C-alpha positions, 0 to 999 in steps of 0.5 A: 538444546533441542526442542522435544517433539511433543512441544511443537506439531510436526509438519509432515501432515501439512506437506502431504496436504499441500501435495494433495492440493497441488495434484487435485487443483492442477487437474481441476484447472486443466478440466475447467478452462474452456477459454484456453486458447493460444494466448493462454498457452503461452504465445507471446503477445506482440508489442502494442504501439499507440500514436499521439497526434499533435494539435495547435491548441488544447481540446475542450476538457469538458467530459465529452469528445465533441471538440473536432480536435479529438477526431484527429487522433486514431482511436485505440480499441484493441483491449482484452480481458484480464478478468474474468476470461483472460485474452477474450474480447471485452464485453463492452467497447473502450476507445482511447484518443491521444493528443498533445501540445507543446506543454501537455498530453491529452487523453479522450476516453469513451467507455461504452456500456450496453446497459443504461445506468450500468456504470457504478460511480459513488466516489468524489473524494480524491486519492481514495480507492476507487475499487467499488466504482467503474474506473479508467486508468492510464499508466505512463512509464516516461523513463521507459525503464520498464520498472517504474510508472505514473498512474492516473485514474478517473471514475465516471464522476471525474474523481482523480486518483494518482499513484506511483508504481515502483519496481512493478510492485502491486499496491495494497488495493489498487495499482501503485502507491497513492502517496504521490500527488500530481497536478492534472485535469480531468472531467467525466460525464455519464451518458446513455452509451456509458461514460466519457472522460477527458484528461490533461497531464502537463509534461511538468507533472511527469518532470519530463524534459526530453523534447524530441523523438519521445517514446513512452511506455504506456498502458490503459486499464478499464474496470467494469464494476458490475461485471467485476471485469478488468480490461487491459490494452497490454499486459492482459495476462492474469499473472501480469496486470497494469503494474507489470510495466515491462509488459506495457505498450509504447507511445510514439509521436510526441516531438518538439515539445517545451521543457517539462521541468517541475518547479513548485513552491508550496508554503503553509500557515497553521494556527490553532491549539493543543491541550495535553492532560496531566498524565502526559508528564509520564511521556516527558511532555508538558501538560496544559494548553498551547497555542499553535502558530507556525509556518513552513514551506515545501519545494519541488525542483526537477533537477533533470528529466526524471530526477526530482529534489524535494525540500521541506522546512519546519514540516507539518503533518496536521493533514495526515490521516490518523492511524486505524487502531489495531489490537495486538494478539502477538508478542511482536510489533504491529506494522502501521503504514506511513501516512505523511506526504513528504515521506510518502512521495516516491517512497518506493525508491527507498524500499528495501524489503527484508522478507515477503509481503507488503507488511514485511520487515523493512531495512528503512521505515520512514515512520521512525523519523518524526514519530516517537516509536514508543508513544506515537507522539509527533517529533518536530522536524526542522527540515529535510531534503530528498532527491529521487529519480534516475541518473545515468542508468541508476535509480537514486534515492537520497534523504537527509532529515533533521529533527529537534528535541521534543519530550523524551526525544533528543534532536537527531539527524537521519541520512538515507542513501539508496541506489539501484541498477536495473538489468535486462529491462524486466524489473530485475535490479541490484541495489545498495542502501546505507542509513546513518542516524545520529542523535543526542541520546548519550547511551546510544548516539549513533546507529548505522545500517547498510545492505545490498539486495537483488531482484531477478525476474526469470521467465516473467513469472519467476522472481528470485531475490536476496539481500545481506544487511548489517547494523552497527550500534554502540555496545555490540560487536557481533550478531548484527547481520541479517541474510535472506533469500527467496523466490516467487512464482506466479501462474494461472494455476499456482502461486508459490513463494518461499524464503529463508532468513537468518537474523542475528540477535543484535541486528538493530536497524533503528530506522527500519521495521523489524518484527523479531530478531535472533531468528532462522526464519523459513516460510513457504506458501502455495496457492492452487487455483481452479476455475470450475464451470458452475454458476457464479463461481469465478475462481477457487483457491486452496492455500497452505503455508508453513512458517518455522522460526527457531532462534540462532541456537536452534530452539523453536520460538514460533511455528505455524501451518495453515490451510485455507479455502477461498472462492471468488464469485463473478458478482464480486462476493467471496469467501475466505476460510481457514480450514485449520491454523495451527500455532506454537509459540514459546514465550521467554518473557510474560506477554502483556495481552490486556491491561494487567493480564499477562500470559506467563513464560512457557510453550503454548500450542493452539489451533484456530479456524476462520470463516469469512464472507463478503457480499457483492461489491457493486451494491450500495451496501457491502458487508464483510463478516469475519469469525475466527475461533478456537484455542489460544494460549491454553484457553479460548478466543473468539474474534468476530468482526464486521466491515460494512460500507454504505454509499447513500449517493456520490456525496455521502458514505459510511463505513463501520468496522467493529470487532469483538474479541472474547478471551477465556484464558486459564490465568488470573483475570483471564476472562475478558472482552475487548471491543474496538473498531472505527466508524467513518463518515464522508461527505463530499460537497463536490470533488474539491470540498469534503468533510470526513470524520473517523470515530474510534473505540478501543476498550483495551485502552484507558482512553477508549475513544478517539476522534478525527474530523477533517474539512478539506477545500481544494480551492485550486490545483495542489492548494488546500485549506484544512480545518482539523480537530483531533481528540486522542492520539494521531499516530500509534505506537510501534512498540510490541506492548503499547504504553499507556495512552493520554488524551490529546485535544488538537485543533488546527487550521492549515492553509497551503498555496502551490505556486509554479511558474 
């Protein structure tokens, strides 16, 4: 069966538009880059090298460089701009000094500022994004594998954020995945000349046990919020950034140090209660009030340098962040990121993407373990073991987790193995993955997934990737494969990515995330960038993409093409506007869009437009306005959203994100509105004691409101006391159509203590 031309718009007009944009944008870029110099024309920068100085004692970690020991270190000052003017000297001077003793490495950082009161500093809560503040970042590739690194970030208040960079992948907002938590010390002070930070990192935090002739990959990054300026020591090109570990410099001079073996025992105790309503029986759970009194333990052991074992028993996730509610406008699943600490730590090792983008399909998705994918209810975990790191030139990830029976979920065991071999020291690798799920579910008591993938970095800004995967599920004999290949190219004037995937109708990775099956998916996206010379504008972007997704019989199921204009301004404000977004969708089953409203089977075409504006990011009040409008499933849909943040001071901040969707559909009960969003309040008494609340509303759900209140006291490094109250459900369903929710009340006090020798 072939699709009639009248059912789906042709793509020729979009291709013509992309070619026109390419020509005009390239011309604009060539005419409007007065800063072009030898660096920008492709001359390779020399390898940066820094020297650490040994001292007999630790310098004073007081946010000053008054201790005479700091003068023994040669300051690093040769930073260059990445933004806004690639390769030029920074507007403000930065100095970094490096010392070490037998057990720790120390960084003294002086961020000079010519404007009194210039540094922006509003964040006291650890591990949240610092993109609205000034900050300084240290990137350490202790393995020197040129692909992976630790990130240590501090703002002018001394607030810490740490993360891991895996395979040079960029984070969602800032560098690295913040799921990793390390033990380190930081202090900072704002001065008349800018701000100063002192940082101490134990070798055991890096699980670094080599004692002689140490060479690390290292990089430094400074962000100046009011100028929206990013300065780097190495890898300063706009297409690189701090996550480009293969372009980092080297740190020499560390020698004759003690063992940095990691060993942490972290038990917990928890008490409280949980109350489930009568309608919880529909999900196989017992209603009523139940006392909570439990305990468990987490253990981290450095097996060897850069190889860590994580063990957990009777694991608890009461302190995890709640999911932020979304409203699904598609007949496919929504992606919700992992938020549980055991699975977040070193999660990048297990990444096996089945497509482009941060929320793309994944061969392994840890949220399928310990959370019911239909109801979102937590499933108790008996215990688990995880080994991650490098071994004899290979990157290794192994996980074994056992869950016990709870409600509709039978007990299950999950085993995951990931192995990669890097090539050429540039972020390239070849890898394999195997996943085995065994459960007490009689109809389908097993599911196996296997795959091989590769990533090949060519010319530093061209990346080729490909994969082949297969599942084995009882009852299916064929159609269980998934094959794909893609490329990604980045330059100062063009970003381009494309992929081709063929997903079998019975491909079923039960421990993965897959938006759709039975698809021959083709995608291409081109973004053309120009830097014109008129006031306030930093960069203009023109983007177009095409997505074409017939099933394996050639019948088109989804098609979309879009053109977008963006402008970034020097003050941090921006606009992001979809000129036209053209959809086509075939529904083979009724689509339950809202309560009892179902869009019938058929082929639908519609066109939408979008306007977005974000205010400057260095203000106490920042606002993002979003309006999307046009046709939708033969009717009309208006989406209006506001995202506002107000930082009263470094202690108190508010964030609100209401959205109003107004539907006018030509079906029964098709005229309705949905209001949803969240109000977040954070009060930090200090860097170590904070109170956060999130109130959410979703009028599409029978239980429209939910709340989460969390008090955290970090009374000693890596040791916390939590007081948590949750009304509603903590985790969202991963089903394409969410089931009816029930309202759970849960109160818990959790005490953790981190012990290390």
